[in-house]
C-alpha positions in Angstrom: 101.0 121.8 102.7 102.9 118.8 101.1 106.4 118.0 101.9 108.3 118.7 98.8 112.1 118.2 99.3 114.5 120.1 96.7 116.5 117.0 96.6 115.7 113.3 95.8 115.7 111.7 99.2 118.5 109.2 100.1 116.4 106.3 100.3 112.7 106.0 99.0 110.4 102.8 99.9 108.4 101.5 97.3 106.3 98.8 99.3 104.0 97.3 97.1 104.3 98.1 93.2 101.8 97.0 90.6 102.1 93.2 90.9 103.1 91.8 94.2 100.1 90.3 96.2 99.4 88.7 99.5 99.9 85.3 98.4 103.4 86.6 97.4 104.1 87.9 101.0 101.6 88.7 103.6 102.9 92.1 104.5 102.3 93.5 101.0 100.5 96.8 101.6 97.3 96.4 99.3 94.9 98.9 101.3 95.3 102.7 101.7 95.4 102.1 105.5 98.0 99.3 105.2 100.2 101.8 102.9 99.7 104.5 105.5 101.0 102.0 108.3 104.0 100.9 106.2 104.8 104.6 105.3 105.0 105.2 109.1 107.0 102.3 110.0 109.3 102.8 106.9 109.9 106.5 107.9 110.9 105.8 111.2 113.8 103.6 110.2 115.2 106.0 107.6 112.9 106.1 104.2 112.4 109.8 103.2 110.1 109.1 100.5 107.4 106.6 99.6 106.4 105.7 95.9 103.1 103.6 96.3 100.6 101.9 94.0 96.8 101.8 94.9 94.8 98.6 94.1 91.2 98.0 93.4 89.0 95.7 95.2 90.4 92.7 93.4 94.0 93.7 94.3 94.9 95.2 90.8 96.7 98.2 90.0 94.6 101.1 89.4 95.0 104.7 88.4 92.0 106.5 90.3 92.3 110.1 91.1 89.7 110.0 93.8 91.5 107.1 95.5 95.0 108.9 95.1 93.7 112.2 96.9 92.3 110.1 99.8 95.7 108.3 100.1 97.6 111.5 100.0 95.4 113.0 102.6 95.6 110.2 104.9 99.5 110.0 104.6 100.0 113.6 104.9 98.1 113.5 108.0 100.3 110.6 109.3 103.9 111.2 107.9 104.0 115.1 107.0 107.8 115.2 106.6 107.7 112.1 104.2 107.8 112.9 100.3 104.6 111.2 98.9 105.1 109.8 95.3 102.2 108.5 93.3 102.6 106.6 90.0 101.4 106.8 86.3 102.5 103.3 85.6 100.7 101.8 82.7 101.1 98.1 83.7 99.6 97.3 80.1 96.2 98.7 81.2 96.3 102.4 80.8 97.0 104.9 77.8 99.0 108.0 77.9 95.9 109.9 78.0 94.8 108.1 81.1 98.0 108.7 82.6 97.9 112.4 81.9 94.3 112.6 83.1 95.5 111.3 86.5 98.1 113.6 86.7 96.1 116.8 86.1 93.3 115.6 88.4 95.4 115.0 91.3 98.5 117.4 90.9 100.5 115.5 93.5 103.4 116.6 95.5 105.2 113.8 93.8 105.1 111.7 90.6 106.7 108.8 88.8 106.6 108.7 85.0 107.8 106.0 82.9 109.2 108.3 80.0 108.8 105.6 77.4 105.5 104.6 78.7 104.2 108.3 78.5 105.7 108.9 75.3 105.7 105.6 73.4 106.3 107.2 69.9 109.5 108.6 71.3 108.7 111.8 70.1 107.3 114.3 72.6 104.0 115.9 71.5 102.3 119.1 72.5 100.4 117.4 74.9 103.5 116.1 76.6 105.0 119.3 76.9 102.0 121.0 78.2 101.7 118.2 80.9 105.5 118.5 82.1 105.2 122.3 82.0 102.0 122.3 84.1 103.5 120.0 86.6 106.7 121.7 87.0 104.8 125.1 87.5 102.7 123.6 90.1 105.5 122.4 92.2 105.0 118.5 91.6 108.4 116.6 91.9 108.4 114.5 88.9 110.9 111.5 88.9 111.4 110.1 85.6 111.7 106.3 85.5 114.2 105.3 82.9 114.2 101.4 81.8 117.2 101.5 79.5 119.9 104.1 79.0 118.3 105.2 75.9 115.2 106.7 77.8 117.6 109.4 78.8 117.8 110.7 75.2 113.9 110.9 75.1 114.0 112.6 78.4 116.5 115.3 77.3 114.6 115.9 74.3 111.4 116.5 76.3 113.1 118.8 78.8 114.9 120.8 76.0 111.2 121.1 74.1 109.6 122.1 77.3 112.3 124.5 78.1 112.7 122.9 81.6 115.9 123.0 83.5 118.1 119.9 83.2 119.7 120.9 86.5 118.7 118.4 89.4 116.2 116.5 87.4 115.1 113.6 89.3 115.5 110.1 87.7 115.4 106.4 88.6 117.2 104.0 86.8 115.6 100.4 86.8 118.0 97.7 86.7 116.7 94.4 85.7 113.0 93.4 85.5 110.2 91.7 87.6 110.0 88.8 85.1 113.6 87.5 86.2 115.6 89.4 84.0 119.0 89.7 86.0 119.9 93.0 87.8 123.4 93.8 86.6 125.4 96.5 88.2 127.6 97.1 85.3 124.5 98.7 83.8 124.5 101.7 86.1 127.6 103.3 84.6 125.8 103.2 81.0 123.0 105.3 82.4 125.6 107.7 83.9 127.3 108.2 80.7 124.0 109.0 78.9 123.2 111.8 81.5 126.7 113.1 80.8 126.2 113.0 76.8 123.0 114.8 77.1 124.4 117.6 79.6 121.7 116.3 82.1 122.7 117.0 85.7 120.4 114.7 87.3 119.6 113.7 91.0 119.2 109.9 90.4 118.4 106.6 92.2 118.5 103.0 91.2 116.0 100.3 92.0 116.9 96.5 91.2 115.2 93.2 91.4 116.0 89.9 93.1 119.0 88.8 94.9 121.3 90.9 93.1 119.6 94.0 94.2 122.1 94.9 97.1 125.1 94.9 94.6 123.3 97.5 92.5 122.5 99.6 95.4 126.0 99.5 96.7 127.4 100.6 93.4 124.7 103.3 93.2 125.9 105.1 96.4 129.5 104.5 95.4 128.9 106.4 92.0 127.1 109.2 93.7 123.6 108.0 93.4 120.7 107.2 95.9 118.4 104.2 96.1 114.8 103.0 96.1 114.1 99.7 97.7 110.9 97.9 99.0 108.8 94.9 97.9 107.8 96.3 94.5 111.0 95.1 93.4 112.7 92.7 95.8 111.5 91.0 99.0 115.3 89.6 99.6 117.7 91.1 102.3 121.2 91.3 101.4 121.8 88.2 103.3 119.5 86.3 100.8 116.8 86.0 103.4 113.1 87.0 102.7 112.5 90.2 104.7 109.9 90.2 107.4 108.2 93.3 106.0 109.2 96.6 104.2 110.2 98.4 107.2 112.9 95.4 108.0 114.2 95.8 104.5 114.5 99.6 104.8 116.2 99.5 108.1 118.7 97.0 107.0 119.7 98.4 103.8 119.8 102.0 105.5 122.2 100.6 108.1 124.3 98.8 105.6 124.9 101.7 103.4 125.0 104.6 106.1 122.4 106.6 104.5 121.0 108.3 107.6 
Protein backbone atom coordinates (compact mmCIF):
# COMPACT_ATOMS: atom_id res chain seq x y z
CA UNK A 1 0.00 0.00 0.00
CA UNK A 2 1.50 3.31 -1.09
CA UNK A 3 1.62 6.27 1.26
CA UNK A 4 -0.96 8.84 0.12
CA UNK A 5 -1.06 11.88 2.41
CA UNK A 6 -4.29 13.84 2.64
CA UNK A 7 -2.38 17.11 2.46
CA UNK A 8 0.44 18.16 0.16
CA UNK A 9 3.80 17.68 1.93
CA UNK A 10 5.35 20.90 3.22
CA UNK A 11 8.48 20.16 1.20
CA UNK A 12 8.86 17.91 -1.82
CA UNK A 13 12.08 17.21 -3.65
CA UNK A 14 12.40 17.17 -7.45
CA UNK A 15 15.92 15.75 -7.79
CA UNK A 16 16.38 15.39 -11.54
CA UNK A 17 13.68 16.75 -13.84
CA UNK A 18 13.74 16.11 -17.57
CA UNK A 19 16.78 18.15 -18.55
CA UNK A 20 19.69 18.22 -16.02
CA UNK A 21 22.40 15.70 -16.86
CA UNK A 22 25.52 14.35 -15.16
CA UNK A 23 27.53 16.92 -17.10
CA UNK A 24 25.56 19.64 -15.31
CA UNK A 25 26.14 18.11 -11.88
CA UNK A 26 27.60 14.71 -11.01
CA UNK A 27 24.91 14.10 -8.35
CA UNK A 28 21.90 14.38 -10.64
CA UNK A 29 20.16 11.01 -10.15
CA UNK A 30 19.57 9.36 -13.51
CA UNK A 31 19.13 5.64 -12.87
CA UNK A 32 16.33 4.16 -10.77
CA UNK A 33 18.83 3.08 -8.11
CA UNK A 34 20.22 6.61 -7.93
CA UNK A 35 16.70 8.01 -7.59
CA UNK A 36 16.00 5.60 -4.73
CA UNK A 37 19.25 6.55 -2.95
CA UNK A 38 18.44 10.24 -3.35
CA UNK A 39 14.89 9.73 -2.10
CA UNK A 40 16.15 8.03 1.08
CA UNK A 41 18.71 10.74 1.76
CA UNK A 42 16.21 13.56 1.15
CA UNK A 43 13.49 11.92 3.25
CA UNK A 44 15.93 11.68 6.16
CA UNK A 45 16.45 15.46 6.11
CA UNK A 46 12.85 16.55 5.73
CA UNK A 47 11.41 15.88 2.26
CA UNK A 48 7.91 14.47 2.61
CA UNK A 49 7.55 13.61 -1.06
CA UNK A 50 9.55 13.09 -4.25
CA UNK A 51 8.68 14.16 -7.78
CA UNK A 52 10.91 12.22 -10.16
CA UNK A 53 11.56 11.76 -13.86
CA UNK A 54 12.81 8.56 -15.47
CA UNK A 55 15.53 8.50 -18.12
CA UNK A 56 16.28 6.18 -21.02
CA UNK A 57 19.69 4.59 -21.72
CA UNK A 58 20.87 7.89 -23.21
CA UNK A 59 19.76 9.88 -20.19
CA UNK A 60 16.74 11.39 -21.92
CA UNK A 61 13.38 11.92 -20.20
CA UNK A 62 11.04 9.02 -20.88
CA UNK A 63 7.40 8.15 -20.16
CA UNK A 64 7.49 4.39 -19.74
CA UNK A 65 4.95 2.51 -17.64
CA UNK A 66 7.15 -0.54 -17.00
CA UNK A 67 9.98 1.64 -15.72
CA UNK A 68 7.57 3.67 -13.59
CA UNK A 69 6.18 0.55 -11.93
CA UNK A 70 9.69 -0.74 -11.24
CA UNK A 71 10.77 2.59 -9.75
CA UNK A 72 7.66 2.86 -7.59
CA UNK A 73 8.17 -0.68 -6.29
CA UNK A 74 11.78 0.05 -5.29
CA UNK A 75 10.90 3.40 -3.74
CA UNK A 76 8.01 1.90 -1.79
CA UNK A 77 10.37 -0.71 -0.34
CA UNK A 78 12.95 1.89 0.70
CA UNK A 79 10.90 4.96 1.69
CA UNK A 80 7.43 3.62 2.59
CA UNK A 81 6.39 6.85 4.33
CA UNK A 82 7.36 9.18 1.49
CA UNK A 83 4.83 10.41 -1.06
CA UNK A 84 5.85 9.18 -4.52
CA UNK A 85 4.94 11.30 -7.53
CA UNK A 86 5.64 10.42 -11.16
CA UNK A 87 5.28 12.89 -14.01
CA UNK A 88 3.45 13.15 -17.32
CA UNK A 89 5.62 16.04 -18.53
CA UNK A 90 5.67 16.20 -22.32
CA UNK A 91 9.06 17.93 -22.78
CA UNK A 92 8.11 18.43 -26.42
CA UNK A 93 8.25 14.64 -27.00
CA UNK A 94 4.92 13.25 -25.82
CA UNK A 95 1.32 13.82 -26.83
CA UNK A 96 -1.67 14.07 -24.47
CA UNK A 97 -2.66 10.58 -25.65
CA UNK A 98 0.71 9.19 -24.53
CA UNK A 99 0.47 11.06 -21.24
CA UNK A 100 -2.97 9.60 -20.55
CA UNK A 101 -1.76 6.11 -21.51
CA UNK A 102 0.99 6.27 -18.89
CA UNK A 103 -1.46 7.40 -16.19
CA UNK A 104 -3.91 4.58 -16.93
CA UNK A 105 -1.23 1.90 -17.09
CA UNK A 106 0.49 2.88 -13.86
CA UNK A 107 -2.28 4.36 -11.64
CA UNK A 108 0.44 5.83 -9.42
CA UNK A 109 0.10 7.07 -5.83
CA UNK A 110 1.00 10.55 -7.03
CA UNK A 111 0.99 12.17 -10.47
CA UNK A 112 1.93 15.62 -11.70
CA UNK A 113 0.05 16.90 -14.74
CA UNK A 114 0.88 20.10 -16.58
CA UNK A 115 -2.68 21.23 -17.24
CA UNK A 116 -1.76 23.16 -20.40
CA UNK A 117 0.19 20.17 -21.75
CA UNK A 118 -2.61 17.70 -21.11
CA UNK A 119 -5.25 20.06 -22.55
CA UNK A 120 -3.46 22.16 -25.21
CA UNK A 121 -6.81 23.15 -26.74
CA UNK A 122 -7.72 24.75 -23.38
CA UNK A 123 -11.12 23.07 -23.67
CA UNK A 124 -11.44 19.85 -21.61
CA UNK A 125 -12.58 16.89 -23.70
CA UNK A 126 -14.51 13.82 -22.63
CA UNK A 127 -11.18 11.96 -22.57
CA UNK A 128 -9.77 14.51 -20.13
CA UNK A 129 -12.82 14.31 -17.89
CA UNK A 130 -12.71 10.51 -17.93
CA UNK A 131 -9.01 10.49 -16.98
CA UNK A 132 -9.38 12.85 -14.04
CA UNK A 133 -12.45 11.04 -12.74
CA UNK A 134 -10.70 7.67 -13.04
CA UNK A 135 -7.54 8.83 -11.26
CA UNK A 136 -9.51 10.56 -8.52
CA UNK A 137 -11.62 7.45 -7.92
CA UNK A 138 -8.47 5.29 -7.80
CA UNK A 139 -6.99 7.48 -5.07
CA UNK A 140 -4.16 8.96 -7.15
CA UNK A 141 -3.09 12.31 -5.72
CA UNK A 142 -2.89 14.62 -8.74
CA UNK A 143 -0.80 17.77 -8.49
CA UNK A 144 -1.75 20.24 -11.20
CA UNK A 145 1.24 22.09 -12.62
CA UNK A 146 0.41 25.72 -13.43
CA UNK A 147 2.97 27.66 -15.43
CA UNK A 148 0.87 30.83 -15.65
CA UNK A 149 -2.01 32.17 -13.54
CA UNK A 150 -4.37 31.62 -16.50
CA UNK A 151 -3.81 27.87 -16.16
CA UNK A 152 -5.97 28.00 -13.04
CA UNK A 153 -8.94 29.05 -15.18
CA UNK A 154 -8.48 25.89 -17.24
CA UNK A 155 -8.07 23.75 -14.12
CA UNK A 156 -11.24 25.18 -12.62
CA UNK A 157 -13.16 24.49 -15.82
CA UNK A 158 -11.91 20.88 -15.85
CA UNK A 159 -12.86 20.28 -12.22
CA UNK A 160 -16.31 21.78 -12.77
CA UNK A 161 -16.96 19.60 -15.82
CA UNK A 162 -15.62 16.51 -14.04
CA UNK A 163 -17.71 17.19 -10.94
CA UNK A 164 -14.56 16.88 -8.81
CA UNK A 165 -14.34 18.88 -5.59
CA UNK A 166 -12.24 22.04 -5.63
CA UNK A 167 -11.54 21.73 -1.92
CA UNK A 168 -7.92 20.78 -1.25
CA UNK A 169 -6.86 20.56 -4.92
CA UNK A 170 -3.10 20.11 -5.15
CA UNK A 171 -1.32 22.70 -7.31
CA UNK A 172 2.24 23.69 -8.12
CA UNK A 173 2.98 27.23 -9.29
CA UNK A 174 6.08 27.33 -11.48
CA UNK A 175 7.89 30.65 -11.14
CA UNK A 176 10.41 31.34 -13.91
CA UNK A 177 11.71 28.93 -16.53
CA UNK A 178 14.63 26.55 -17.07
CA UNK A 179 15.74 28.65 -20.05
CA UNK A 180 16.75 31.48 -17.73
CA UNK A 181 13.54 33.48 -17.40
CA UNK A 182 13.75 35.30 -14.06
CA UNK A 183 11.88 33.79 -11.13
CA UNK A 184 9.99 36.80 -9.78
CA UNK A 185 8.30 36.32 -6.37
CA UNK A 186 5.78 39.01 -7.26
CA UNK A 187 4.13 36.50 -9.58
CA UNK A 188 2.95 34.30 -6.71
CA UNK A 189 0.11 36.61 -5.60
CA UNK A 190 -1.23 36.55 -9.17
CA UNK A 191 -1.74 32.78 -8.88
CA UNK A 192 -3.42 33.21 -5.49
CA UNK A 193 -5.79 35.82 -6.88
CA UNK A 194 -6.79 33.41 -9.67
CA UNK A 195 -7.56 30.75 -7.07
CA UNK A 196 -9.88 33.17 -5.30
CA UNK A 197 -11.61 34.22 -8.51
CA UNK A 198 -12.28 30.56 -9.35
CA UNK A 199 -13.40 29.67 -5.82
CA UNK A 200 -10.66 27.05 -5.74
CA UNK A 201 -9.49 26.16 -2.23
CA UNK A 202 -6.12 24.74 -3.26
CA UNK A 203 -3.30 23.12 -1.33
CA UNK A 204 -0.46 24.73 -3.25
CA UNK A 205 3.31 24.87 -3.50
CA UNK A 206 5.89 26.86 -5.44
CA UNK A 207 9.01 25.89 -7.34
CA UNK A 208 11.41 28.39 -8.89
CA UNK A 209 14.64 28.59 -10.86
CA UNK A 210 18.15 29.87 -10.37
CA UNK A 211 19.46 32.22 -7.70
CA UNK A 212 16.04 33.84 -7.25
CA UNK A 213 14.57 30.54 -6.05
CA UNK A 214 14.85 31.13 -2.31
CA UNK A 215 13.05 34.49 -2.37
CA UNK A 216 10.12 32.72 -4.06
CA UNK A 217 10.15 29.89 -1.53
CA UNK A 218 10.19 32.33 1.39
CA UNK A 219 7.21 34.23 0.01
CA UNK A 220 5.33 31.00 -0.65
CA UNK A 221 5.60 30.01 3.02
CA UNK A 222 4.67 33.53 4.16
CA UNK A 223 1.52 33.45 2.00
CA UNK A 224 0.41 30.02 3.22
CA UNK A 225 1.92 27.83 0.53
CA UNK A 226 4.49 25.03 0.47
CA UNK A 227 7.66 24.37 -1.50
CA UNK A 228 9.26 22.02 -4.00
CA UNK A 229 13.05 22.11 -4.31
CA UNK A 230 15.76 20.13 -6.03
CA UNK A 231 18.07 19.96 -9.02
CA UNK A 232 15.16 19.88 -11.48
CA UNK A 233 14.73 23.62 -11.01
CA UNK A 234 17.81 24.98 -9.25
CA UNK A 235 21.16 23.70 -8.02
CA UNK A 236 21.83 26.83 -5.98
CA UNK A 237 21.75 27.13 -2.21
CA UNK A 238 20.28 30.31 -0.71
CA UNK A 239 23.82 31.72 -0.22
CA UNK A 240 24.53 31.43 -3.95
CA UNK A 241 26.75 28.35 -3.77
CA UNK A 242 26.08 25.24 -5.83
CA UNK A 243 24.67 22.47 -3.62
CA UNK A 244 26.77 19.35 -3.13
CA UNK A 245 23.68 17.19 -3.76
CA UNK A 246 19.90 17.24 -3.50
CA UNK A 247 19.85 16.21 0.16
CA UNK A 248 22.09 19.13 1.13
CA UNK A 249 19.73 21.50 -0.64
CA UNK A 250 16.68 19.96 1.06
CA UNK A 251 18.36 20.10 4.48
CA UNK A 252 19.43 23.73 4.17
CA UNK A 253 16.06 24.98 2.91
CA UNK A 254 14.12 22.86 5.40
CA UNK A 255 16.09 24.39 8.26
CA UNK A 256 15.94 27.98 6.99
CA UNK A 257 12.19 27.85 6.44
CA UNK A 258 11.47 25.85 9.63
CA UNK A 259 9.36 23.30 7.75
CA UNK A 260 9.87 20.24 9.98
